[in-house]
N, C-alpha and C positions, 0 to 999 in steps of 0.2 A: 718225707712228705709232710705237708701241713695243710690243714683246711681252715680257712679264715676269710671273713668278709665275702662269703658266697663264692669263693674261689678255692681251687686245689692247686698247690704248688709242689712240683716234683723235680728233684735233681736226678739227672740221668746222663746218658751218652747219646751219640748221634746214629746209633744203629737203625732205629726206625725213623727215617727221614720225614720231617714235617715240611721242610723246604728243599726241593730237589736241587736248588742252586748251592746249598750248603752240604758239602760231602766230606767224607773222611772222618777220622776219629776226633771227636770234639767233646768238650764238657758242655752240658746243656741244662738249663733250668726252664721248665715248661709251666705254663699256667692254663688251667681249664676252668670252665664255669662249673660250679658245684651242682647246679640243678639238673643239667643235662649232659655234662661231660664235654661240651663244645670246647675245642682248642681255642685259646685266646691269644697267647703270644709265647715267644721263647727268647732266651738269652743264650748266645753262642760264645764259647770260649775255646780258642785254639789250644792245642797241647803245648806244653813247655818243650823247648828245643833240646833240653838236656835228656829227654827221653824218660825211660822207666825209673831211673834213679829218683826223679822228682814227680813223675806223672805217668803212672802205670797205664799201659794200653787198655782201652775200652772200659775204663772205670768211670769216666765222666765226673760229674759233680757229686761228691759223697756227703756234702754238708746238708743237714736238715735245716731248712730256712725257718725264720721266725717273722711274724707279721706284727707290726705295731702301727695302728691306725691305717693309713693308706701306703705304708712303706713295708717292703720285703727286704730282709737282711739275710745274706748267706755268704759263704766262703766258696769261691770258685776252685776248680782243679788247679789253678795257677797261684793259689794262696793269696787271693785278693778278696778282701771283705767288700761286698757290694751292698749298696742301698738303692733299690729300684722302686719305681711307682707301681703299685699292684695293678693298675689299669693298663700299663704299657703305653704305647702310643695310640691306643683306641680312644683316649680322651682328647686327642688332637693337640696335646700340649707337650712341650719338651721341657720338663722340669730340670732344674740345675742345682748346683753350678756346672755339672757336666752337660754340655749341649752339643758335643761333636761326635755322637755315636755314628758308627759306619752304617748300621742298619736301622732305618727309621720308618718302616712300613707298619701297617696295622697289626701285623703278627710279630712285631719286635718289641723287646723290652726297652723301657725308658730309664736310663741310669741317672740317678740323682747325684751320687758321689761314690767314690771307690778309694780303698786304702790297700796298697800293694805291700803285703808283709815282707816279701822277699827283698824288695827294693828299699823300703823305708826303714826296716829294723833288722834286716839280715837273716830272717827266718830261713831255715833250710829244711824243707819237708822231705821225708824219705818215702818214696813210692807214691804218695798222694796227700793232698790236703783234705782233712776230714773234720775240721772244727765246725761246730754248730753254734752260732751266736746265741746269746742270752740277753734279753733286755732287762735292765734293772734301773728303775727311776729314769734318769736322763743319760744312762750309759749303755753302750753296746759292749758286752764282754765276749771275748773270744780266747780260745787257747791257741798257742803257737806251737811250733815244733823246732827241734834242734837235732835233725836227723843225721844219720851217717851217710857216707857215700856208698857206692856199689860194693866196695870191698868189705863193708861192715866193720871197718877198723878205724877209719879216719872220720873226724867230725869237722867238716869244712867250715862251719860257722860257730865256733865254741862260745862266742860272746852274745849270740842271738838269744833273746828272751825265750825261755822254754818251760817256765812253770809260773804259777801264780805268785807274785811278789810285788812289792811296791814299784819296781822299775818296769813291770810289764806295761806295754803301751795301751792306752785307752783311747778309743775313738768316740767322740761325742756326735750324736746325730745332728744334722742341720735343723735349725728351728722350724 
């Protein structure tokens, strides 16, 4: 959880439904107004198809988000680093370059950009993604993982970045 800009941002799961149309086990980031706790918006993430080896049931989003200006950065349960507008779609703008969100109502998040660590750099999370981004100057720093499979013997992605070093990918926020 983080409190910034008059808002409270929480990573959770979908056990306490905010939108009855969105059901089942999901990763969720919710935003509330700090002054009175009013629900503002949520971002919904489906579970990974691989199941508990990558995305343990009912754990949701375990990343602590960070706010920089009007942007919220967090890692989803799917190992995707997201940058979202802290206002969601309540400002009636669809910030980009991502402009094809499926959910675009007043209670939905507005994605600015996303970086899929599993797809882009071969990260293999074991049970869950729990990296919390850090902002340093013009960089967003995240830790990755190089987890084992369910047998706890094999490392399916041995060349994936898994520790701080020069080759660890860096994502720069959009200007």
